[in-house]
C-alpha positions in Angstrom: 25.5 -33.6 14.4 24.2 -31.6 17.2 23.9 -33.8 20.4 20.6 -34.1 22.0 21.8 -33.0 25.4 23.2 -29.7 23.8 19.8 -29.1 22.3 17.6 -30.0 25.3 20.0 -28.1 27.7 19.6 -24.9 25.7 15.9 -25.5 25.1 15.2 -25.7 28.7 17.2 -22.5 29.4 15.3 -20.8 26.4 12.0 -21.8 27.8 12.9 -20.5 31.3 13.9 -17.2 29.8 10.6 -17.1 27.8 8.5 -17.8 30.9 10.2 -14.7 32.6 9.5 -12.5 29.6 5.9 -13.6 29.1 5.3 -12.8 32.8 6.8 -9.4 32.2 4.5 -9.0 29.2 1.7 -9.6 31.3 2.1 -6.2 32.9 0.7 -4.8 29.7 -2.6 -6.3 30.4 -2.6 -4.8 33.9 -2.0 -1.4 32.3 -4.3 -1.6 29.4 -7.1 -3.9 30.7 -7.4 -5.4 27.3 -6.9 -9.2 26.8 -6.0 -8.8 23.2 -2.8 -7.0 24.1 -1.3 -10.6 24.2 -1.5 -10.6 20.4 1.1 -7.9 20.2 3.7 -10.4 21.7 2.9 -13.4 19.5 5.5 -12.4 17.0 8.1 -11.2 19.6 7.9 -14.3 21.8 9.1 -16.5 18.8 11.9 -14.0 18.0 12.9 -14.1 21.7 13.1 -17.8 21.9 15.3 -17.8 18.7 17.6 -15.2 20.1 17.6 -16.8 23.6 18.7 -20.0 22.1 21.5 -18.5 20.1 22.8 -16.5 23.1 22.6 -19.4 25.6 24.2 -21.8 23.1 27.0 -19.5 22.2 26.8 -20.9 18.5 28.5 -18.9 15.8 26.2 -17.7 12.9 27.0 -18.1 9.2 25.9 -15.6 6.7 22.9 -17.7 5.7 22.2 -17.9 9.4 22.1 -14.2 9.6 19.6 -14.2 6.8 17.4 -16.7 8.7 17.4 -14.6 12.0 16.8 -11.4 9.7 13.5 -13.0 8.3 12.2 -13.9 11.6 13.1 -10.5 13.0 11.2 -8.7 10.1 8.2 -11.0 10.4 8.0 -10.5 14.3 8.3 -6.6 14.2 6.0 -6.2 11.3 3.2 -8.2 12.9 3.6 -6.6 16.2 3.7 -3.1 14.7 0.6 -3.7 12.7 -1.3 -5.2 15.5 -0.2 -2.2 17.8 -1.4 0.4 15.2 -4.6 -1.5 14.7 -5.3 -1.6 18.4 -5.0 2.1 19.1 -8.4 3.4 20.1 -10.0 0.0 19.4 -12.1 -1.9 22.0 -11.0 -5.3 23.2 -11.2 -8.3 20.9 -14.8 -9.8 21.0 -13.2 -13.3 20.8 -11.4 -12.8 24.0 -14.4 -11.3 25.6 -16.6 -14.0 24.7 -14.1 -16.5 26.0 -13.7 -14.6 29.4 -17.5 -14.7 29.9 -17.3 -18.4 30.7 -14.5 -17.9 33.4 -15.1 -18.0 37.1 -12.8 -16.6 39.7 -10.3 -13.8 39.3 -10.2 -12.2 35.9 -6.5 -11.3 36.5 -5.4 -14.9 37.3 -7.5 -16.2 34.5 -5.9 -13.9 31.9 -2.4 -14.8 33.1 -2.8 -18.6 33.0 -5.5 -19.1 30.4 -4.2 -16.5 27.9 -0.6 -15.5 28.4 0.7 -18.8 29.6 -1.3 -20.9 27.3 -0.1 -18.9 24.4 3.5 -19.2 25.6 3.0 -23.0 25.7 1.6 -22.9 22.2 4.7 -20.8 21.2 7.0 -23.5 22.5 5.4 -25.9 19.8 5.2 -23.4 17.1 8.9 -22.2 17.5 10.2 -25.7 17.0 11.4 -25.3 13.6 13.1 -22.0 14.5 15.0 -23.6 17.4 16.1 -26.4 15.2 17.5 -23.8 12.9 19.0 -21.8 15.7 20.9 -24.8 17.0 22.8 -25.1 13.7 23.0 -21.6 12.3 26.6 -22.3 11.6 25.7 -25.0 9.3 22.9 -23.4 7.4 23.6 -23.3 3.7 21.9 -21.5 0.6 21.2 -24.6 -1.5 18.3 -24.7 -3.9 15.8 -25.8 -1.3 17.0 -23.2 1.2 16.6 -20.4 -1.3 13.2 -21.6 -2.3 12.1 -21.7 1.4 13.5 -18.1 1.9 11.5 -17.1 -1.2 8.2 -18.6 0.0 8.7 -17.0 3.4 9.5 -13.5 1.7 6.4 -13.8 -0.5 4.4 -14.8 2.6 5.4 -11.7 4.6 4.8 -9.4 1.6 1.4 -11.0 0.9 0.1 -10.7 4.4 1.5 -7.2 4.6 -0.4 -6.0 1.7 -3.6 -7.8 2.8 -3.3 -6.2 6.2 -2.6 -2.7 4.8 -5.6 -3.1 2.4 -8.0 -4.1 5.3 -6.7 -1.4 7.5 -7.4 1.3 4.9 -10.8 -0.1 4.4 -11.7 0.0 8.0 -10.3 3.4 8.3 -12.3 4.8 5.4 -15.4 6.9 6.7 -17.4 6.3 3.6 -18.2 2.7 3.0 -20.7 1.5 0.3 -20.1 -2.1 1.5 -19.6 -3.6 5.0 -17.4 -6.4 3.8 -13.9 -6.0 2.4 -13.9 -7.6 -1.0 -11.2 -5.6 -3.0 -7.6 -6.0 -3.5 -6.2 -9.4 -2.3 -9.5 -9.9 -0.5 -11.2 -10.3 -3.8 -9.4 -13.5 -4.3 -9.8 -15.2 -0.9 -11.4 -14.3 2.4 -8.4 -14.5 4.5 -5.3 -13.5 2.4 -3.5 -12.4 5.6 -3.7 -15.9 7.0 -2.6 -17.4 3.7 0.6 -15.2 3.8 1.2 -16.1 7.4 0.9 -19.8 6.6 3.3 -19.4 3.7 5.8 -17.7 6.0 6.0 -20.7 8.3 6.2 -23.2 5.5 8.9 -21.2 4.0 11.1 -21.0 7.1 10.8 -24.6 7.6 12.0 -25.2 4.0 14.8 -22.7 4.4 16.4 -24.9 7.2 16.5 -27.8 4.8 19.5 -30.1 5.4 19.9 -29.5 9.1 19.8 -32.3 11.7 16.3 -33.0 12.9 14.9 -30.9 10.0 11.9 -33.2 9.6 10.7 -32.6 13.1 10.5 -29.0 12.4 7.5 -29.6 10.2 5.4 -29.5 13.4 5.5 -25.7 13.2 3.8 -25.1 9.8 1.3 -27.9 10.4 0.3 -26.5 13.8 0.1 -22.9 12.4 -2.0 -24.1 9.5 -4.4 -26.0 11.8 -4.7 -23.1 14.2 -5.4 -20.7 11.6 -7.8 -22.8 9.5 -9.5 -24.8 12.1 -9.3 -23.2 15.4 -8.6 -19.6 16.3 -8.5 -18.1 12.9 -11.0 -18.6 10.2 -13.7 -20.2 12.2 -13.8 -17.6 15.0 -13.8 -14.7 12.5 -16.4 -16.1 10.2 -18.6 -17.0 13.3 -18.9 -13.3 13.8 -20.4 -12.8 10.5 -22.9 -15.7 10.4 -25.8 -13.3 10.4 -24.5 -10.9 7.8 -26.1 -11.5 4.5 -23.4 -9.7 2.7 -20.7 -11.8 4.1 -22.6 -14.9 3.5 -22.6 -14.0 -0.3 -19.0 -13.3 0.0 -18.4 -16.8 1.3 -20.3 -18.3 -1.7 -18.2 -16.5 -4.4 -14.8 -16.3 -2.7 -12.2 -18.9 -1.7 -11.5 -19.3 2.0 -7.6 -19.2 2.0 -5.9 -20.1 -1.3 -6.4 -17.2 -3.8 -8.5 -18.0 -6.8 -10.9 -16.5 -9.4 -14.3 -15.1 -8.2 -17.1 -17.7 -8.4 -20.8 -16.9 -9.0 -23.7 -17.0 -6.6 
């Protein structure tokens, strides 16, 4: 069993390194003047914490451990690459701009402390299951539950990738008969990308089944699910469409998150 001092010592070092990296990432805001640039680092900051913990602890990695790290790497780079491509030529995110309007004092300081460092603190919580896995990558097995978890995580990444691609193509189209995306995966739920993201995190938690402190790792998928369904995800996006009759109709006939058959108005 991994000792608590071993875990907490490497956790402290990992967090210190993450603080340095997030401070460096802040330079991207200074260069672009876009608050939404922080979103590009949501995936990488989790991967960085995972890799920092592995390096600082000096732990050996089993073959299942490499699979574990590989899943997180693919998830982080896919998300960051998609958000980067989507951001090219796009204005700043209205959600961040609306938030910034209520600030007083220096915008630069507010963005650093209220956006970059706050998201860093949130990532400390949401990376908990990854760090529990990182502390015991030499003991990770490929039992039935672990394989099931990897399967769920894989399906989640593929599902959100397809949903993101479909939405990107819809927004890029110059000829639109409708203003609301309701085809492909978006026909079965209003936020299929969030559904896939949530599945990924539940899958990663399940994939580390059997490790010490595994139960504490459930904090990650619970927090991710809460953030996307009750805080910064679904509520904020749908608030922007509250005056759109087409979207209000879409709400009536389409599930919020879990895919299901179309309903009727």
